[in-house]
C-alpha positions in Angstrom: 109.0 67.3 94.2 108.0 66.5 97.8 104.3 66.0 98.6 102.1 68.2 100.8 102.5 65.6 103.6 106.3 65.4 103.2 106.4 69.2 103.4 104.2 69.2 106.5 106.4 66.6 108.1 109.5 68.8 107.4 107.7 71.7 109.0 107.1 69.6 112.1 110.8 68.9 112.2 111.6 72.6 112.1 109.1 73.2 114.9 110.7 70.5 117.1 114.2 71.9 116.5 113.0 75.5 117.0 114.9 78.6 116.1 118.2 76.8 115.5 117.2 76.1 111.9 115.6 79.5 111.3 118.5 81.7 110.1 116.7 84.4 108.3 114.6 86.0 111.1 114.3 86.1 114.9 110.5 85.6 114.5 109.3 81.9 114.5 107.4 82.3 111.2 107.2 79.4 108.8 105.7 79.4 105.4 104.2 76.1 104.2 104.3 76.8 100.5 102.0 74.8 98.1 101.0 75.2 94.5 97.8 77.3 94.1 96.0 74.4 92.6 96.5 72.5 95.9 94.5 75.0 98.0 91.5 72.7 98.4 93.7 69.8 99.3 95.4 71.9 102.0 92.0 72.9 103.4 91.1 69.2 103.5 94.2 68.3 105.4 94.1 71.2 107.9 92.2 69.4 110.6 94.5 66.4 110.4 97.6 68.6 110.5 96.1 70.5 113.6 95.6 67.1 115.3 99.2 66.1 114.7 100.5 69.5 116.0 98.4 68.9 119.2 100.1 65.5 119.5 103.3 67.5 119.5 101.9 69.3 122.6 101.0 72.6 120.8 97.9 74.6 121.6 96.8 75.2 118.0 95.0 78.4 117.1 94.0 79.7 113.6 93.6 83.0 112.0 91.6 83.1 108.8 92.5 86.1 106.5 89.2 85.6 104.7 87.2 85.8 108.0 89.2 88.8 109.2 88.7 90.7 105.9 85.0 89.8 105.8 84.6 91.2 109.3 86.4 94.4 108.5 84.5 95.0 105.3 81.1 94.2 106.8 81.7 96.9 109.5 83.4 99.5 107.3 81.9 103.0 106.8 82.3 102.7 103.0 80.4 99.4 102.7 77.2 101.0 101.3 79.2 103.0 98.8 81.0 99.8 97.6 77.6 98.1 97.2 76.1 101.0 95.3 79.2 101.2 93.0 78.9 97.6 92.2 75.3 98.0 91.2 76.2 101.0 88.9 79.1 99.3 87.2 79.1 95.6 88.1 82.2 94.7 85.9 84.3 97.7 86.9 86.2 96.2 89.9 89.3 98.4 89.8 87.9 101.4 91.8 86.2 99.2 94.4 89.3 97.1 94.8 91.4 100.2 95.2 89.3 101.6 98.0 89.0 98.2 99.7 92.8 97.9 99.6 93.2 101.4 101.1 90.7 100.5 103.8 92.6 97.4 104.7 96.0 99.0 104.6 95.6 102.7 105.6 93.9 102.1 108.9 95.9 99.0 109.7 92.6 97.1 110.4 93.9 93.8 109.1 97.4 94.2 110.7 95.7 95.2 114.0 93.4 92.1 114.0 96.4 89.8 113.4 98.5 91.6 116.0 95.7 91.2 118.6 95.5 87.5 117.9 99.3 87.2 118.3 99.3 89.2 121.5 96.8 86.8 123.1 99.1 83.8 122.5 102.1 82.9 124.7 105.1 80.6 124.3 104.6 79.4 127.9 101.3 77.7 126.9 103.0 76.2 123.8 100.6 78.2 121.6 101.0 77.9 117.9 99.2 80.0 115.2 98.2 78.8 111.7 97.3 81.6 109.3 94.9 80.4 106.6 93.0 81.6 103.6 95.7 83.9 102.2 94.0 83.9 98.8 91.5 86.4 100.3 94.3 88.9 100.3 94.3 89.1 96.5 94.2 91.8 95.0 94.5 94.0 98.1 97.7 93.2 100.0 100.4 90.5 100.2 101.2 88.7 103.4 104.9 89.6 103.3 104.0 93.3 103.9 102.0 92.3 107.0 104.8 90.1 108.2 107.3 92.9 107.9 105.0 95.4 109.7 104.5 92.8 112.5 108.2 91.9 112.9 109.0 91.3 116.5 105.4 90.5 117.4 105.5 86.8 116.5 106.3 85.3 119.9 104.8 81.9 119.1 105.5 79.6 116.2 103.3 80.9 113.3 102.6 78.8 110.2 101.5 80.6 107.2 99.7 78.4 104.6 101.0 80.1 101.5 99.5 79.4 98.0 102.3 80.3 95.6 105.5 79.3 93.9 108.9 79.3 95.5 111.8 80.7 93.5 115.1 80.1 95.3 115.5 80.2 99.0 113.5 83.3 100.0 111.7 84.4 96.9 108.0 83.7 96.5 105.3 84.4 93.9 102.0 84.8 95.7 99.3 82.7 93.9 101.8 82.1 91.2 100.6 85.3 89.4 102.4 88.0 91.3 106.0 89.0 90.5 108.7 87.4 92.5 109.1 88.9 95.9 112.3 88.3 98.0 111.3 90.4 101.0 110.1 87.5 103.2 112.2 87.0 106.3 110.9 83.7 107.4 111.6 80.0 107.0 110.1 78.5 103.8 109.1 74.9 103.4 107.8 73.4 100.2 107.0 75.1 97.0 
């Protein structure tokens, strides 16, 4: 099995060759797939990878799912209710998780944050976006559903650092615990 570095080098090859190699989607979205137990190693390598992408003349930007979710939840009108519910039943996560998932999905807050970030980037500036901290989506939403809802909005190369397991060409298992999902339309590397 290829190493993280070999998979990153393959990703750079895809980026250099552009859309010619991406046959599943018009959007330049690339999943760099790694085993969930490699999450910390990926975080350690991120700065080095960003530097290499800058050497490839990209203007590298990041979007942290964890930071976006944190910001949304800190400002949400139900925040006090969630905190009170946690005090009343500290081990009963299901109702709180359900309302948090609804808050993130129903009002499109997370999708809108990512869409705003994408809208600020342009191919003319050789912008590139790296989406990090996908584990923060668990148990609320999967990134594949966000990607589908933003189809056509990815104008710049977008790398999604995906902790999961690859099964076949387009089927992924988020965090290695979710059922196989074949609804990803992007290019997959690693896994």
